[in-house]
N, C-alpha and C positions, 0 to 999 in steps of 0.2 A: 077435893077438887075433882070434878067430873071430866071424863074423856070426851073430846069434841066428837060430834057425830061424823061417821065415815060415809063416803058416798056409797050408793047402792052397788053391791057386788064386790066391794073392796075387801080383800082378805079371804074371799071364797076360793076354793080350788077351781082350776081351769077345767071346764068339762071336756075340753079336747084332748087333755093329757090323760093317758090311762093311769089307773090307780097304781101306786107303787113307784112311779118315776118322778124325778124332781122337775119342777116347773122351770120356766125361763129364769135366768139369773137376774138378780136385781140390777138396776143401772149402775150402782157403785161397786158391784162385786167383780173382782178381776177374773178374767177368763184364763183357763189353762191352755197352753199351746197344743195344737193338734199333734197327733202321733206322727213322728217322722219329721216335723218341722223344727228347724234349729231355733235355739233360744234357751233361756233359763228353764230348767226342768224338763226340756223336751228330749227327744231321742235323736241320735245321730243318723244320718242317711245310711242306706245299705253300703257296707264296706268301710264305714267310718269316715271321719274328716281327713283331709290331706295332712300328712305329718309335717311337723315344723321343718324348716330348712336344715339339712345336715343329718336328719334321722332316716333310717331305713324305711322303705315303704311297707305298710302293713298289708296283710293278706287281703286282697280284694280292693286295696286302696288305689290311690292315684299313682301313675308311673313317675319315676324319678325324673329330674330334669334331663332332657336329651332322649327320653324314651327308654324302653327296656332293651337289654342287650340281645343281639340275635341268637339264634340257636347255636349252642356251642360256646357262648361267651364272646367277649371282645377279642379282636386279633392282637397278638403280641406286638410290642414295639417294632416297627419296621415291616409289619405285614406278615402274612403267612408264607412259609416256604413254598416254592413252586412244586408241582407234581413231581414225584420222584425222590422226595426226601430233602434233607437239609443241604445247603451249598457246601462244596468241598472246601478244605482249608485254603485260605487265600482268596475266597470269594469267586463268584461267577465272572466270566469275561465281560467287559463292557460292551455296549451296543455296537461300538465301532469295530469290534474284533480285537483279539489279543487278550492277554491276561495282565493284571496289575503287576508292576515291578515288585520283586521281593516276595511274591506269593509262592506257596508250595507248588502250584501248577504253572507258574509264570516264570519269566526270565529273571535271573538274579539282578539285584540293584546294581546300577553302574552302566546301563545302556548296551549290554551284550545279550544276544539271543540265548546263549548258554555259556557254561563255564569253560568249555573247550575253546571257544572263540576268544574269550578273555585271555586264556593261557597263551595262545599263539600270538595275540597282539602284544603281550608283555615280552614274549621271546623276540619279536621283531624289534622292539625298542631297546630293551636291555641287552640284547645280543650284540647290538652295534658297538657300544663302549667296550664290551668284552673282547670283541674281535679286534678293535683298535689297540687295546693293551697287549693282547697276545701276538698280533701280527705286525707290530711296529707301525701302527697307524694306517695300514694299507688294506686290512681285511674286515673293516667294520660293516661292509655291505653283505657279508656272507649270511649272517643270521636273518636279516630282513628278506633276502632272496629266498632262503629256504622256507620261511613262513608264507611268503606269497605263493610259491610253487606248490606247497603242501596243502595248506588250508585255504589260501586265498581263492582257489578255484571253486570252492563250495560256499564260502562266506564273503559277501561284499564288505562286511565290517572289517574282517581280518585283512582283506586286500587293501582297503583304504589305509589302515594303520601300517601295513607292511610297505606299501608304495611310498608313503610319506617318509618312513625311516630309511628306505632303500635309496631314495633320491638324495637325502641329506648325506648319508654315508658315502655314496658314490661321489658326490661333489667334493667332500673333504678327502676322499681317497686320491682324487686327482690333484688336489692342492698338496697332499702329502708327497706325492710323486715329484711334483715340481719343487717342493722344499728340499727333497733329497738331491735333486739335480743341482739346485742352487748351492747346496753344501759342497758337492763334489767340484763344482766350478770354482768355488772360492777356496778350495783345498782345506776344507774343514773350518774355515774362519767363521762361517755362519752355522756352526753345528747346532746351536740352540734353536734355530728356526723350525726344524722338524718337530722338536719337543713342544714348542708352542702350538704347532698345527695339531698335534695329537690331543691337546687339552680340549680344543673346541668340540670335536665330535663326542668325546667322553662326557663332558658336562651337559651338553644339550641332549645327548642320548638318554642320560639318566633323567633329565627333566621330562622328556617325552614319555619315558616309562612310568614315571609317577603320575602324569596326567592320564595316561592310558589306564592305569589302575583305578582311577576315579571315574573312568568312562568318558573322558574328554579327548577329542581328537586334537592333538598338538600340532601347531603349524610351525615347522622348523624354519628358523631364519637362514638367510644366505644359502639358499638351495636352488639348484638347477634341476628342472624336471626332465630327467633322462627317461623315466618310465611314466606312462600316462595311466590314470585310473580307469 
């Protein structure tokens, strides 16, 4: 069987192509991807492809989500400390002034500027019942008066506690005097009245001291304001 005749020039080398180079590919021959173009058999772009999510970026690759960290790395949780070093124990004072309660540089917890004020406030409250017991119900006002005159001149907090305790103890000292007079008038028939009167300043004085220890200003009942704050 003979080969059919070919058209003129078919199969001859292309005179425009220099000798030793391949000619144009046949229509059905697949072409290879260009250098640097993505695809099967091609080369990755300079720096490589972006890494899969969760992998560390390669050298020269794409930045991670959110961008690269600034020089020196990311700031620690809470931000960098201000110039001058780390904050002192207890933290820096708030913007409004003062230190947080309970800190090493701030007032102790309980609402007192310092421990000395708290001590004098407790003396004013607990000293009242002690004076009532020792003085027969008539000298419960001595300890609050000493606290007000000694520390109340420098500390408004101590003065407030001392004045509250002093007014209460003065009120019941007057009631105690009247109870003794009533006992004398009745020739001792109402001897139990002064003892009942003593119980009131003792009980409420202890309650006031407990509240003062918690940093609370106690409002004494049945009190006349002899001394103003």
